[in-house]
BANUZA-165548 format. One line per 4 residues: number of its first residue (from 1); their letters; for each residue x, y, z of N, C-alpha, C. Coordinates in Angstrom, 1 decimal. Layout:
<selums>
NUM	A	X,Y,Z,X,Y,Z,X,Y,Z | ...
</selums>
This chain:
<selums>
1	MNSA	6.1,-75.4,64.1,5.8,-74.3,65.5,4.5,-74.7,65.8 | 5.6,-74.3,67.1,4.4,-75.1,68.2,2.8,-73.7,68.2 | 1.8,-74.4,68.3,0.4,-72.7,69.1,1.3,-71.1,69.5 | 2.2,-71.7,70.9,2.5,-70.7,71.4,3.1,-69.7,70.7
5	MRLA	3.9,-70.4,69.9,5.3,-69.9,69.1,4.6,-69.4,68.1 | 3.6,-70.1,67.4,2.6,-68.7,66.1,2.2,-67.9,66.8 | 1.0,-67.8,68.2,1.3,-67.2,69.0,1.1,-65.6,69.5 | 2.3,-66.1,69.6,3.4,-65.3,69.1,4.5,-64.7,68.5
9	TRWV	4.4,-64.9,67.8,4.1,-64.3,65.4,3.0,-63.6,66.1 | 2.3,-64.0,65.9,0.8,-62.8,65.5,1.2,-61.4,66.1 | 0.9,-62.0,67.8,1.0,-60.8,68.1,2.1,-60.1,68.0 | 3.3,-60.6,67.7,4.9,-59.0,67.2,4.0,-58.6,65.4
13	LAAC	3.5,-59.3,65.1,3.2,-58.5,63.2,1.9,-57.7,64.3 | 1.0,-58.2,64.6,-0.1,-57.3,65.5,0.4,-56.2,65.6 | 0.9,-56.2,66.6,2.3,-54.7,66.9,2.7,-54.1,65.7 | 3.0,-54.9,65.7,4.8,-53.9,63.4,3.1,-53.3,63.8
17	AAIF	2.3,-54.3,63.0,1.1,-53.2,61.9,0.5,-52.2,62.6 | 0.2,-51.7,64.0,-0.1,-50.7,64.9,0.8,-49.4,64.7 | 2.5,-50.2,65.3,3.0,-49.5,65.5,3.3,-48.4,64.1 | 3.2,-49.5,62.4,3.0,-48.7,61.7,2.3,-48.4,61.3
21	IACG	1.3,-48.1,61.4,-0.5,-48.1,60.8,-0.5,-46.1,61.8 | 0.2,-46.1,63.5,0.7,-45.2,64.0,1.3,-44.4,63.9 | 1.9,-44.6,63.0,3.4,-43.2,62.9,3.9,-43.0,61.7 | 2.7,-43.9,60.9,2.4,-43.2,58.8,2.2,-42.7,59.2
25	TPLQ	2.3,-41.5,58.4,1.7,-40.5,57.6,-0.1,-40.1,57.6 | -1.0,-39.4,58.3,-2.6,-39.5,58.4,-2.0,-39.1,57.3 | -3.9,-39.8,57.2,-4.6,-39.9,56.0,-5.0,-38.4,55.4 | -5.2,-37.7,54.2,-5.4,-36.9,53.8,-6.8,-36.5,53.3
29	PRVG	-7.8,-36.0,53.3,-9.4,-36.1,52.8,-8.4,-35.8,51.5 | -9.9,-36.2,50.5,-9.5,-36.5,49.1,-9.6,-34.4,48.6 | -8.8,-34.3,48.0,-9.1,-33.1,47.5,-10.9,-32.3,46.6 | -11.6,-32.0,46.6,-12.2,-31.0,46.2,-13.5,-30.5,47.0
33	FINE	-15.6,-30.8,46.9,-15.6,-30.2,47.9,-16.9,-31.2,48.0 | -17.4,-30.3,49.3,-18.8,-30.5,48.9,-19.6,-30.1,49.0 | -19.5,-30.3,47.5,-21.1,-29.2,47.3,-22.0,-29.0,48.1 | -22.7,-27.9,48.9,-24.4,-28.4,48.8,-25.5,-27.0,48.4
37	TRRS	-24.3,-26.5,47.4,-25.0,-25.0,46.6,-25.7,-25.8,45.6 | -26.7,-25.0,44.9,-27.1,-24.3,43.3,-25.8,-24.0,42.5 | -24.6,-24.6,42.6,-23.4,-23.5,41.8,-23.6,-25.0,41.2 | -22.8,-26.0,40.1,-21.7,-26.9,39.9,-20.2,-26.9,41.1
41	ERQL	-20.0,-28.0,40.5,-18.6,-28.3,41.0,-17.5,-28.4,40.4 | -17.6,-27.4,38.7,-16.6,-26.6,37.9,-17.2,-24.7,38.4 | -17.5,-24.6,39.1,-18.5,-23.7,38.5,-17.8,-23.1,40.5 | -17.6,-23.9,41.7,-17.1,-23.2,42.8,-15.6,-23.6,42.2
45	WAIW	-14.6,-24.8,41.4,-13.7,-24.6,41.3,-13.2,-23.3,40.4 | -13.9,-22.3,39.4,-13.8,-22.1,38.9,-13.1,-19.7,40.0 | -14.3,-20.5,40.8,-14.6,-19.2,42.3,-13.0,-18.9,43.1 | -12.3,-20.7,43.0,-12.0,-21.5,44.1,-10.4,-20.6,43.5
49	HTAQ	-9.9,-20.9,42.5,-9.0,-20.2,40.8,-9.0,-18.8,41.1 | -9.8,-18.2,41.5,-10.1,-16.7,41.5,-9.8,-16.1,42.8 | -9.9,-16.3,43.8,-9.4,-17.0,45.1,-7.3,-17.0,45.3 | -7.0,-17.9,44.6,-5.9,-18.1,44.4,-5.2,-17.1,43.6
53	QNLT	-5.6,-16.3,42.8,-5.4,-15.4,41.8,-5.1,-14.3,43.1 | -6.5,-13.7,43.0,-6.2,-12.4,43.9,-5.4,-12.3,45.0 | -4.6,-13.5,45.4,-3.8,-13.6,46.5,-2.4,-14.1,46.1 | -2.2,-14.6,44.7,-1.0,-14.1,44.1,-1.2,-13.2,44.2
57	QQID	-2.0,-12.2,44.4,-1.7,-9.8,44.2,-1.6,-9.3,45.5 | -2.0,-9.9,46.4,-1.4,-9.3,48.3,-2.8,-9.6,48.5 | -2.3,-9.6,49.6,-3.1,-10.3,50.7,-3.3,-9.4,51.9 | -4.3,-8.7,51.9,-5.2,-8.6,52.7,-5.6,-9.2,54.2
61	LNPL	-5.4,-8.8,55.4,-5.4,-9.6,56.4,-6.4,-8.7,57.4 | -6.4,-7.7,57.3,-6.9,-7.1,57.8,-8.6,-6.1,58.0 | -9.1,-6.5,56.9,-10.5,-5.8,56.5,-12.0,-5.5,58.3 | -11.4,-6.2,58.2,-13.3,-6.5,59.5,-12.0,-5.0,60.5
65	QRTF	-10.5,-5.4,60.8,-10.5,-4.6,61.6,-10.9,-2.8,61.4 | -10.2,-3.0,59.7,-10.7,-1.5,59.3,-12.1,-1.0,59.3 | -12.8,-1.6,58.9,-14.2,-1.7,58.9,-14.7,-1.3,60.4 | -14.9,-2.2,61.2,-14.9,-2.1,63.0,-13.8,-1.0,64.2
69	QNAP	-12.6,-1.1,63.4,-11.5,-0.7,64.1,-11.0,0.9,63.7 | -11.1,1.0,62.2,-10.5,2.1,61.5,-8.9,1.8,61.2 | -7.8,0.8,61.9,-7.5,0.6,62.1,-6.3,0.5,60.7 | -4.9,1.1,60.4,-4.2,1.3,59.3,-3.8,-0.6,58.5
73	AEIH	-4.6,-0.5,57.4,-4.6,-1.9,56.5,-3.3,-2.5,56.6 | -3.6,-3.9,56.5,-2.2,-4.6,56.6,-2.4,-5.5,56.0 | -1.9,-5.2,55.0,-1.7,-5.9,52.9,-0.1,-6.9,53.0 | -0.3,-7.1,52.2,1.2,-8.3,52.0,1.1,-8.2,50.4
77	PGDP	2.1,-8.1,50.3,2.7,-9.4,49.0,2.3,-10.8,48.6 | 1.3,-10.9,47.3,1.0,-12.0,47.1,1.9,-12.8,47.2 | 1.1,-14.0,47.7,1.9,-15.3,48.3,1.2,-17.1,46.8 | 2.5,-16.5,46.6,3.0,-18.0,45.3,2.8,-19.1,45.7
81	RVWN	2.7,-19.4,47.4,2.6,-20.8,47.4,0.6,-21.3,47.7 | 0.3,-20.0,46.9,-1.4,-20.2,47.2,-2.3,-21.5,45.9 | -1.1,-21.3,45.5,-1.1,-22.1,43.6,-0.6,-24.3,43.7 | 0.0,-23.8,45.7,-0.7,-25.4,45.8,-1.1,-25.7,47.4
85	ISPR	-2.2,-25.2,47.5,-2.9,-25.4,48.0,-4.8,-25.3,47.2 | -5.3,-27.4,48.1,-6.1,-27.5,47.8,-7.7,-27.7,48.2 | -8.4,-27.4,48.1,-9.7,-27.7,48.9,-10.0,-29.0,49.3 | -9.8,-29.4,50.1,-9.8,-31.7,50.4,-11.5,-31.2,51.9
89	QLRV	-12.1,-32.1,50.4,-13.9,-32.3,51.2,-13.7,-31.1,52.4 | -14.1,-29.2,51.9,-14.4,-28.0,52.0,-16.0,-28.0,51.6 | -16.7,-28.2,52.8,-18.0,-28.5,52.6,-18.4,-26.8,52.2 | -19.5,-26.2,51.2,-20.0,-24.9,51.1,-21.3,-24.8,50.5
93	APQA	-22.1,-24.5,52.1,-23.1,-24.8,51.7,-24.0,-23.3,52.3 | -25.4,-23.1,52.5,-26.3,-22.2,52.1,-26.9,-22.4,54.0 | -27.1,-20.6,54.6,-27.8,-21.0,55.6,-29.2,-19.9,55.4 | -29.7,-20.8,56.4,-30.4,-19.3,56.1,-30.9,-18.4,57.2
97	DVPS	-30.7,-16.7,56.3,-31.3,-15.9,57.1,-30.9,-15.0,58.0 | -30.3,-14.4,58.7,-31.5,-14.5,60.3,-32.5,-13.5,59.6 | -33.9,-13.9,60.1,-35.0,-12.6,60.3,-34.6,-12.0,60.4 | -35.3,-11.1,59.9,-35.5,-8.9,60.6,-35.4,-9.3,61.6
101	SVLY	-36.8,-9.3,62.5,-37.7,-9.4,63.9,-36.4,-9.6,64.3 | -35.4,-11.0,64.2,-34.3,-11.6,65.4,-33.5,-10.0,65.2 | -32.9,-10.3,63.7,-32.1,-9.1,63.4,-32.3,-8.0,64.0 | -33.1,-7.2,64.2,-33.2,-6.1,65.3,-33.3,-5.8,66.0
105	GMTG	-34.4,-7.5,66.9,-34.4,-7.2,68.4,-33.0,-7.5,68.6 | -31.9,-8.0,68.6,-30.1,-8.4,69.1,-30.1,-7.2,68.6 | -30.0,-6.8,67.2,-28.5,-5.4,67.0,-29.2,-3.9,66.3 | -30.7,-3.6,67.2,-31.5,-2.3,66.3,-30.8,-2.6,64.4
109	ELRR	-30.8,-3.2,63.8,-30.8,-3.0,62.7,-32.3,-3.3,62.5 | -32.3,-2.2,61.3,-33.4,-2.4,60.4,-33.6,-2.9,59.3 | -34.0,-4.3,58.5,-33.7,-4.8,57.3,-34.7,-5.3,57.5 | -34.9,-5.9,55.8,-35.6,-5.9,55.5,-35.6,-8.0,55.5
113	DPTG	-36.4,-9.0,55.2,-36.4,-9.7,54.9,-36.2,-10.0,53.5 | -35.0,-10.8,52.7,-33.9,-11.6,53.6,-33.1,-10.9,54.2 | -32.5,-10.6,55.4,-31.3,-10.0,55.4,-30.2,-9.7,55.2 | -30.0,-11.6,53.7,-28.9,-11.3,53.8,-27.3,-11.9,54.6
117	LVLC	-27.7,-11.4,56.2,-27.1,-12.2,57.1,-27.3,-13.5,57.7 | -26.1,-13.7,57.7,-26.7,-15.3,59.1,-26.0,-15.2,60.2 | -25.8,-15.8,61.3,-24.8,-16.2,62.3,-23.8,-16.1,62.5 | -22.9,-15.6,62.8,-21.5,-15.8,63.2,-21.0,-16.6,64.0
121	PQPC	-21.2,-18.0,64.0,-19.8,-18.7,64.7,-18.8,-18.1,66.0 | -18.1,-18.6,66.6,-17.4,-18.0,67.4,-16.0,-18.7,66.1 | -14.8,-18.1,66.1,-14.6,-17.6,66.8,-14.8,-16.2,66.1 | -15.9,-15.6,65.4,-15.9,-14.4,64.6,-16.3,-13.6,65.3
125	NVRY	-15.4,-11.9,64.1,-15.3,-11.2,65.4,-17.1,-10.7,64.9 | -17.4,-10.6,64.5,-18.7,-10.1,64.4,-19.9,-11.2,64.7 | -20.9,-10.6,65.1,-21.9,-11.3,65.2,-22.9,-11.9,64.0 | -23.4,-10.8,63.0,-23.7,-11.6,62.3,-23.1,-11.0,60.4
129	AAAY	-22.9,-11.9,60.1,-22.3,-11.1,58.2,-22.4,-12.5,57.1 | -22.4,-11.9,56.2,-22.4,-12.3,54.6,-22.5,-13.9,55.2 | -21.8,-14.4,55.2,-21.2,-15.8,54.9,-19.6,-15.9,56.1 | -19.6,-16.8,56.3,-18.6,-17.6,57.1,-17.7,-18.3,56.9
133	SLFR	-16.2,-18.6,57.3,-15.3,-19.5,57.3,-15.2,-21.0,59.0 | -15.2,-21.9,58.5,-14.8,-22.3,60.0,-13.8,-22.9,59.3 | -12.0,-23.2,60.0,-11.6,-24.7,59.7,-11.2,-25.7,59.6 | -11.6,-25.5,61.2,-11.3,-27.1,61.7,-11.9,-28.1,61.0
137	HPTV	-13.4,-28.0,60.4,-14.0,-29.1,59.9,-14.3,-28.4,58.8 | -13.1,-28.0,57.9,-13.3,-26.6,56.6,-15.1,-26.5,56.3 | -14.8,-25.4,56.1,-16.4,-24.8,55.7,-16.8,-24.2,55.7 | -17.6,-23.3,54.8,-17.6,-22.1,54.1,-19.1,-22.4,53.7
141	RYAA	-19.8,-21.6,54.7,-21.8,-21.5,54.8,-21.9,-19.3,54.7 | -22.8,-19.5,53.7,-23.6,-18.3,53.2,-24.6,-17.8,53.2 | -25.1,-16.7,53.7,-26.0,-16.6,54.1,-27.7,-17.2,52.3 | -28.1,-18.3,52.6,-29.0,-18.4,51.6,-29.9,-17.1,50.3
145	SWEL	-29.9,-16.7,51.4,-30.3,-15.2,50.5,-29.5,-15.5,49.1 | -28.3,-15.3,49.9,-27.0,-14.7,48.3,-26.8,-15.8,47.8 | -27.2,-16.9,47.6,-26.8,-18.6,45.8,-27.8,-17.2,45.4 | -29.2,-16.4,45.6,-29.5,-15.8,43.9,-28.7,-15.3,43.0
149	SESN	-28.3,-14.3,43.6,-27.1,-12.7,42.9,-26.2,-13.4,42.3 | -25.9,-13.8,41.3,-24.6,-14.3,41.4,-23.3,-13.9,41.8 | -22.8,-12.3,41.0,-22.3,-11.0,41.4,-21.7,-11.9,42.8 | -23.0,-11.3,42.9,-22.2,-11.5,45.1,-22.4,-12.4,45.0
153	FEFL	-23.2,-13.5,44.8,-22.4,-15.0,45.0,-21.2,-15.4,44.8 | -21.0,-14.3,44.2,-19.4,-14.9,43.8,-18.2,-14.0,44.3 | -18.3,-12.9,44.7,-17.8,-12.7,46.0,-17.7,-12.5,47.3 | -18.6,-13.3,47.7,-19.2,-14.2,48.3,-18.3,-14.5,49.2
157	LTYE	-17.5,-15.9,48.3,-17.2,-17.3,47.9,-15.7,-16.8,47.7 | -15.8,-15.9,46.9,-14.0,-15.8,45.6,-13.5,-15.2,47.9 | -14.4,-14.6,48.4,-13.9,-14.1,49.5,-13.5,-15.2,50.4 | -14.3,-15.9,51.5,-14.3,-17.0,51.8,-13.3,-18.5,51.4
161	FENQ	-12.9,-18.2,50.4,-12.5,-19.2,50.4,-10.7,-18.6,50.4 | -10.8,-17.8,50.2,-9.4,-16.4,50.1,-9.1,-17.1,52.3 | -9.8,-16.7,52.7,-9.9,-17.2,53.9,-9.4,-19.5,53.9 | -9.9,-20.0,53.6,-9.7,-20.8,53.9,-8.2,-21.2,53.6
165	ILNS	-8.0,-20.4,51.7,-6.5,-20.6,51.1,-5.7,-19.9,52.6 | -5.7,-19.0,52.9,-4.7,-18.6,54.0,-4.3,-19.3,55.1 | -5.5,-19.5,56.0,-5.8,-20.4,56.9,-4.4,-21.3,56.3 | -4.5,-22.5,55.5,-3.9,-23.4,55.3,-2.6,-23.2,55.3
169	LGYD	-2.1,-22.5,54.7,-0.6,-21.3,54.8,-0.4,-21.0,55.7 | -1.0,-21.2,56.9,-0.8,-20.1,58.2,-0.9,-19.0,58.6 | -1.0,-17.9,57.8,-1.8,-17.1,57.6,-2.8,-16.1,59.3 | -2.9,-15.6,60.3,-3.8,-15.2,60.6,-5.1,-14.5,60.5
173	MKWR	-5.8,-15.1,61.0,-7.2,-15.9,60.5,-8.1,-14.3,61.5 | -7.8,-13.7,62.2,-7.7,-13.1,63.0,-8.8,-12.0,63.0 | -8.5,-10.6,61.6,-9.4,-10.2,61.6,-9.8,-10.5,59.9 | -9.8,-11.8,59.2,-10.0,-11.4,58.0,-11.4,-12.2,57.7
</selums>
């Protein structure tokens, strides 16, 4: 085989490999957490399973809307598909509490430090929250002061893990 044919063969193989890679199934991030909490991986998994269990019972799609707009509840039956959803490199991390002086200056709400609230980035429906979820780069952030409170911390993470699960299943997350 002459060098021109070898070169052409290499180009064809390279092109085929590129097409195969481009058309193949995209790799999914591996299952698990990026754990930046003081809790163990085992504890995060237990909270994740609690979130799944809650969502097999019923799904509340508008708790924030009810709180801020006095809207009727949008409650759906549980969804057994939640058991098929696992965290995929879900970052779970604290965020510094908003100082009381900043909170007061922005909202007029007076709280002692630590406030238990963090600045909630868009697309949040509220400016400050105890915790929030991001979905494009799966993340759960919470006010650092909550980590010291066992039951409240688990309650916050359960709700945010529910949000991650519901988003993975395609539910409308506007009022969660």
